[in-house]
Wavefront OBJ file of the C-alpha trace (Angstrom):
o trace
v 52.294 -50.003 20.586
v 50.661 -51.196 17.373
v 50.132 -54.706 18.786
v 48.568 -53.192 21.904
v 46.233 -51.055 19.790
v 45.160 -54.099 17.767
v 44.376 -56.094 20.928
v 42.337 -53.195 22.340
v 40.358 -52.946 19.101
v 39.702 -56.696 19.110
v 38.387 -56.464 22.670
v 36.135 -53.573 21.694
v 34.810 -55.507 18.685
v 34.005 -58.471 20.924
v 32.257 -56.180 23.423
v 30.158 -54.566 20.676
v 28.838 -58.029 19.732
v 27.623 -58.684 23.295
v 25.965 -55.374 24.247
v 23.535 -55.902 27.123
v 24.722 -55.769 30.745
v 28.236 -55.848 32.144
v 29.769 -56.242 35.570
v 32.797 -54.019 36.128
v 35.116 -55.195 38.929
v 37.789 -52.725 40.020
v 40.395 -51.945 42.671
v 39.712 -49.643 45.634
v 42.230 -46.819 45.222
v 42.765 -43.931 42.803
v 44.148 -45.974 39.908
v 41.394 -48.564 40.294
v 38.622 -45.986 40.579
v 39.914 -43.794 37.721
v 40.298 -46.816 35.432
v 36.811 -48.001 36.375
v 35.335 -44.566 35.651
v 36.980 -44.505 32.220
v 35.778 -48.002 31.317
v 32.290 -47.412 32.745
v 31.824 -44.326 30.554
v 33.157 -46.214 27.519
v 30.872 -49.209 28.077
v 27.864 -46.960 28.562
v 28.819 -45.149 25.361
v 28.563 -48.545 23.606
v 25.115 -49.101 25.099
v 25.907 -51.274 28.105
v 24.166 -51.139 31.442
v 27.036 -51.335 33.945
v 27.115 -52.632 37.533
v 30.296 -52.065 39.523
v 31.931 -54.088 42.291
v 34.914 -52.617 44.127
v 37.475 -54.933 45.741
v 40.833 -54.674 47.426
v 41.624 -58.269 46.423
v 40.013 -60.435 43.763
v 38.548 -63.341 45.728
v 38.164 -66.587 43.723
v 34.533 -66.929 44.833
v 33.800 -63.436 43.433
v 35.404 -64.349 40.095
v 33.384 -67.572 39.944
v 30.061 -65.931 40.790
v 30.596 -62.964 38.478
v 31.521 -65.104 35.471
v 28.787 -67.679 36.088
v 26.000 -65.111 36.446
v 27.074 -62.539 33.812
v 28.053 -62.884 30.173
v 30.340 -59.842 30.201
v 32.759 -59.107 33.033
v 35.444 -56.423 32.876
v 38.272 -56.111 35.404
v 40.234 -52.882 35.890
v 43.423 -52.555 37.965
v 42.699 -56.051 39.245
v 42.684 -59.456 37.597
v 46.082 -59.753 35.886
v 47.298 -62.347 38.375
v 44.132 -64.426 37.859
v 44.189 -64.912 34.084
v 44.222 -68.722 34.336
v 41.298 -68.739 36.797
v 39.287 -66.369 34.617
v 39.976 -68.503 31.531
v 38.808 -71.602 33.367
v 35.566 -70.032 34.558
v 34.363 -67.913 31.629
v 31.576 -69.613 29.653
v 31.929 -70.375 25.937
v 29.524 -67.583 25.045
v 30.843 -65.255 27.750
v 33.446 -62.513 27.560
v 36.073 -61.295 30.023
v 38.269 -58.228 29.556
v 41.165 -57.453 31.923
v 42.610 -53.916 31.875
v 45.521 -53.792 34.300
v 49.262 -53.176 34.772
v 50.290 -55.745 37.406
v 52.490 -58.770 36.694
v 50.600 -61.152 34.427
v 50.677 -63.838 31.734
v 49.124 -63.826 28.236
v 45.594 -65.082 27.689
v 45.209 -68.236 25.622
v 41.424 -67.997 25.064
v 39.765 -65.953 22.337
v 37.055 -64.665 24.697
v 39.469 -63.461 27.390
v 41.331 -60.251 26.583
v 44.291 -59.205 28.721
v 45.133 -55.543 28.046
v 48.338 -55.132 30.022
v 51.499 -53.082 29.239
v 53.737 -55.922 30.489
v 52.723 -57.960 27.420
v 53.819 -55.233 24.990
v 57.303 -54.273 26.135
v 56.327 -51.744 28.807
v 56.812 -51.956 32.574
v 53.647 -51.848 34.647
v 55.588 -50.417 37.588
v 56.964 -47.528 35.543
v 55.394 -46.950 32.131
v 51.653 -47.471 32.496
v 49.021 -47.362 35.216
v 45.725 -49.218 34.892
v 43.994 -45.877 34.334
v 46.312 -45.114 31.415
v 45.433 -48.488 29.888
v 41.750 -47.729 30.491
v 42.206 -44.334 28.844
v 43.661 -45.977 25.725
v 40.680 -48.348 25.750
v 38.122 -45.539 26.163
v 39.545 -43.304 23.425
v 39.477 -46.275 21.033
v 35.793 -46.775 21.833
v 35.090 -43.131 20.975
v 37.694 -40.453 20.273
v 35.599 -37.854 22.112
v 36.382 -39.706 25.349
v 39.920 -38.328 25.013
v 38.534 -35.488 27.155
v 38.887 -37.897 30.114
v 42.687 -37.975 29.771
v 42.948 -36.216 33.147
v 41.781 -39.450 34.816
v 44.817 -41.266 33.423
v 46.996 -38.492 34.870
v 45.335 -38.767 38.287
v 45.399 -42.568 38.346
v 49.069 -42.756 37.389
v 50.148 -40.757 40.465
v 50.838 -44.077 42.215
v 53.790 -44.655 39.880
v 56.767 -42.677 41.239
v 59.172 -40.513 39.252
v 58.784 -38.552 36.057
v 55.991 -39.832 33.778
v 57.314 -42.231 31.158
v 56.054 -44.539 28.440
v 52.298 -44.709 28.043
v 51.731 -42.584 31.152
v 53.642 -39.735 29.524
v 51.635 -40.224 26.336
v 48.359 -39.835 28.260
v 49.622 -36.794 30.187
v 50.865 -35.153 26.977
v 47.406 -35.706 25.461
v 45.767 -34.175 28.545
v 48.062 -31.139 28.319
v 47.372 -30.741 24.611
v 43.571 -30.725 24.949
v 43.676 -28.434 28.003
v 42.312 -30.682 30.773
v 45.690 -30.599 32.528
v 48.355 -27.955 32.967
v 51.873 -27.923 34.367
v 51.995 -26.642 37.949
v 55.465 -26.531 39.496
v 56.748 -30.085 39.807
v 53.194 -31.483 39.469
v 50.204 -31.101 37.157
v 46.896 -29.368 37.834
v 43.570 -30.745 36.600
v 41.668 -27.875 34.973
v 38.327 -29.657 34.581
v 35.345 -28.105 36.377
v 34.903 -29.684 39.795
v 38.619 -30.429 40.098
v 40.931 -27.399 39.778
v 43.481 -29.025 42.041
v 46.707 -30.954 41.581
v 46.514 -34.466 40.205
v 48.325 -35.653 43.342
v 45.685 -34.177 45.644
v 42.884 -35.516 43.436
v 44.468 -38.983 43.660
v 44.661 -38.744 47.456
v 41.002 -37.735 47.769
v 39.792 -40.559 45.509
v 41.838 -43.152 47.397
v 40.555 -41.891 50.756
v 36.953 -42.008 49.582
v 37.246 -45.528 48.147
v 39.391 -47.128 50.860
v 38.593 -45.407 54.162
v 34.993 -44.851 53.071
v 34.649 -48.309 51.508
v 31.702 -49.342 53.715
v 30.123 -45.866 53.687
v 29.338 -45.333 49.981
v 32.788 -43.830 49.466
v 33.421 -45.832 46.293
v 30.250 -44.566 44.642
v 31.146 -40.991 45.590
v 34.659 -41.463 44.192
v 33.420 -42.889 40.871
v 30.863 -40.132 40.483
v 33.468 -37.483 41.294
v 35.830 -38.792 38.623
v 33.265 -37.993 35.948
v 31.393 -34.994 37.405
v 33.994 -33.431 39.703
v 34.142 -33.056 43.478
v 31.211 -31.384 45.212
v 31.750 -29.413 48.465
v 29.892 -32.174 50.319
v 32.178 -34.903 48.961
v 35.303 -32.897 49.790
v 34.059 -32.388 53.351
v 33.340 -36.113 53.646
v 36.835 -36.998 52.368
v 38.409 -34.613 54.903
v 36.588 -36.362 57.747
v 37.712 -39.759 56.442
v 41.283 -38.547 56.091
v 41.341 -37.353 59.686
v 39.963 -40.722 60.797
v 42.737 -42.576 58.952
v 45.428 -40.247 60.323
v 44.316 -40.964 63.887
v 44.390 -44.731 63.261
v 47.835 -44.508 61.598
v 49.194 -42.411 64.461
v 47.853 -44.821 67.082
v 49.285 -47.878 65.303
v 52.668 -46.226 64.744
v 52.845 -45.356 68.457
v 52.142 -48.984 69.405
v 54.771 -50.338 66.995
v 57.339 -47.760 68.106
v 56.817 -48.865 71.706
v 56.664 -52.619 71.085
v 58.807 -52.968 67.983
v 58.201 -55.268 65.020
v 58.244 -59.058 65.152
v 61.233 -60.463 63.252
v 62.422 -63.764 61.781
v 65.408 -63.989 59.461
v 64.688 -61.837 56.401
v 61.175 -60.858 57.517
v 59.681 -58.284 59.888
v 55.952 -58.025 60.527
v 53.098 -56.505 62.533
v 49.357 -56.895 63.080
v 47.116 -53.821 62.860
v 44.781 -55.165 65.543
v 41.375 -53.531 65.263
v 42.625 -50.005 64.583
v 41.387 -49.996 60.970
v 37.974 -51.485 61.751
v 35.231 -50.002 59.572
v 37.677 -49.122 56.783
v 38.513 -50.983 53.601
v 41.612 -53.179 53.765
v 43.482 -50.958 51.302
v 44.363 -48.761 54.302
v 46.728 -51.512 55.478
v 48.768 -51.205 52.279
v 48.936 -47.427 52.621
v 50.127 -47.730 56.221
v 52.662 -50.453 55.373
v 54.112 -48.246 52.624
v 54.370 -45.339 55.078
v 55.905 -47.586 57.744
v 58.562 -48.877 55.328
v 60.238 -45.449 55.464
v 60.318 -45.203 59.273
v 63.459 -45.696 61.402
v 62.055 -48.639 63.372
v 62.021 -50.722 60.168
v 65.098 -52.691 59.075
v 65.936 -51.521 55.571
v 67.070 -54.938 54.321
v 64.117 -57.037 55.568
v 60.749 -57.694 53.895
v 57.962 -55.841 55.725
v 54.639 -57.647 56.216
v 51.409 -56.288 57.723
v 48.241 -58.175 58.708
v 44.626 -56.995 59.023
v 41.461 -59.017 59.584
v 38.862 -58.021 57.003
v 35.077 -57.962 56.991
v 33.122 -60.575 55.051
v 30.981 -57.815 53.546
v 31.647 -56.626 49.998
v 29.417 -53.659 49.040
v 27.512 -54.392 45.849
v 28.257 -58.117 46.091
v 27.287 -59.616 49.442
v 29.100 -61.702 52.038
v 32.202 -63.829 51.606
v 31.911 -67.455 52.707
v 34.922 -67.379 55.062
v 36.879 -65.061 57.361
v 40.113 -63.746 55.880
v 43.203 -61.744 56.772
v 44.745 -59.195 54.430
v 48.521 -59.519 53.970
v 50.421 -56.447 52.793
v 54.095 -56.665 51.784
v 56.563 -53.851 51.103
v 60.286 -53.623 50.398
v 62.095 -50.912 52.416
v 64.739 -48.829 50.588
v 67.780 -51.107 50.931
v 65.796 -54.246 50.120
v 64.230 -52.496 47.136
v 67.688 -52.020 45.617
v 68.556 -55.658 46.325
v 65.390 -56.825 44.545
v 66.074 -54.564 41.567
v 69.636 -55.954 41.366
v 68.360 -59.537 41.493
v 69.969 -60.281 44.860
v 66.636 -60.908 46.614
v 63.408 -62.357 45.134
v 60.547 -59.967 44.209
v 57.487 -59.750 46.418
v 55.311 -60.396 43.348
v 56.753 -63.922 43.264
v 57.158 -65.006 46.891
v 54.148 -63.368 48.563
v 51.518 -64.950 46.249
v 53.304 -68.310 46.532
v 53.322 -68.127 50.337
v 49.631 -67.198 50.344
v 48.721 -70.079 48.022
v 50.408 -72.601 50.325
v 47.981 -71.605 53.086
v 44.702 -71.528 51.171
v 45.001 -67.944 49.980
v 46.149 -65.924 46.978
v 48.081 -62.764 46.178
v 49.467 -60.488 43.477
v 51.308 -57.222 43.011
v 54.606 -55.702 41.944
v 58.202 -56.614 42.709
v 58.534 -54.237 45.694
v 54.883 -53.985 46.759
v 52.456 -56.900 46.847
v 49.491 -58.107 48.866
v 47.340 -61.141 49.405
v 44.658 -62.919 51.368
v 44.951 -65.880 53.748
v 42.420 -67.541 56.092
v 42.199 -66.246 59.653
v 44.619 -68.148 61.884
v 47.240 -68.852 59.205
v 49.416 -65.814 59.973
v 52.243 -67.591 61.840
v 52.505 -70.401 59.299
v 52.482 -67.821 56.502
v 55.483 -65.999 58.003
v 57.419 -69.263 58.310
v 56.638 -70.190 54.706
v 57.445 -66.702 53.444
v 60.801 -66.747 55.273
v 61.692 -70.139 53.748
v 60.826 -68.888 50.264
v 63.094 -65.867 50.723
v 65.955 -68.160 51.757
l 1 2 3 4 5 6 7 8 9 10 11 12 13 14 15 16 17 18 19 20 21 22 23 24 25 26 27 28 29 30 31 32 33 34 35 36 37 38 39 40 41 42 43 44 45 46 47 48 49 50 51 52 53 54 55 56 57 58 59 60 61 62 63 64 65 66 67 68 69 70 71 72 73 74 75 76 77 78 79 80 81 82 83 84 85 86 87 88 89 90 91 92 93 94 95 96 97 98 99 100 101 102 103 104 105 106 107 108 109 110 111 112 113 114 115 116 117 118 119 120 121 122 123 124 125 126 127 128 129 130 131 132 133 134 135 136 137 138 139 140 141 142 143 144 145 146 147 148 149 150 151 152 153 154 155 156 157 158 159 160 161 162 163 164 165 166 167 168 169 170 171 172 173 174 175 176 177 178 179 180 181 182 183 184 185 186 187 188 189 190 191 192 193 194 195 196 197 198 199 200 201 202 203 204 205 206 207 208 209 210 211 212 213 214 215 216 217 218 219 220 221 222 223 224 225 226 227 228 229 230 231 232 233 234 235 236 237 238 239 240 241 242 243 244 245 246 247 248 249 250 251 252 253 254 255 256 257 258 259 260 261 262 263 264 265 266 267 268 269 270 271 272 273 274 275 276 277 278 279 280 281 282 283 284 285 286 287 288 289 290 291 292 293 294 295 296 297 298 299 300 301 302 303 304 305 306 307 308 309 310 311 312 313 314 315 316 317 318 319 320 321 322 323 324 325 326 327 328 329 330 331 332 333 334 335 336 337 338 339 340 341 342 343 344 345 346 347 348 349 350 351 352 353 354 355 356 357 358 359 360 361 362 363 364 365 366 367 368 369 370 371 372 373 374 375 376 377 378 379 380 381 382 383 384 385 386 387 388
């Protein structure tokens, strides 16, 4: 914990020497949005002017452009798998700060800070969300930002089970200062504009940022994290949620009727155009949901595909057409991965993507990536070989 605190303070010192403008790149679900909100407030407290870019996956061309055009770039809940790329692209007088909890490697450059629980004896899949790491960062910038501890509680919902490690520390702080209270088996956010369970708050933020990705949903989600949900935003999120439910129901009906494609240790599906107009994060949410359904083999890796738009709000257009790849481990396979019988998705999915001109990252039982359009069949063959 002390080593983590020292690294955070060093990153803050480096940021204070660069105060001007910063680009903040973050993930497009509750943990990514909550961590971005925490860091945005902290940077603005230092005196930075902050521009945000929300992504489901961190495209190499986005990393390159962001680091070449901006002296300060901060990544939250995204970036841990791209440490080497970031180190290779950051300028000598530039600064990059990564605040994340996904599988990673240490930084070897003095102007690249990697604030990740995995480097300090904690498990990113259990002990610390990106928003908890961002909370620790924010409260070290200014102790008064401890009032935002509820955002760490909301962001850490994605980590199952009882809160542990740094997540528990953040929740205990939130309980102590009165921005969170115990409510049955969950916690309730008591901040004005929330007054709902942290689980429901997490769901609303994810819906806004993912389903509403191309409809200013991310901006509404970020604003809501700091100011609370307005009636208009809640109504908008309800409409988006209904839209996603209809798409999920339609896709599940198709897969129930047709079944999944299978090869050896892998089973997969294509979402077709059912998620058109939504951010690609919805594929991961559906794949997670599908992994618990009876039509899925419990001992096979589950892969989903979705063609994504070239448009990135706040950035521009990507140079190529890509497909999102979402991987999940159903219950039986999850146990096999945890026991070391089968390889983790965080290892084989990124490797399979890289062999076909793409990239990926994630956790041992849930990972995702990007490959060029048309490489789906070859990807499955490569993935299957890697499993074997």
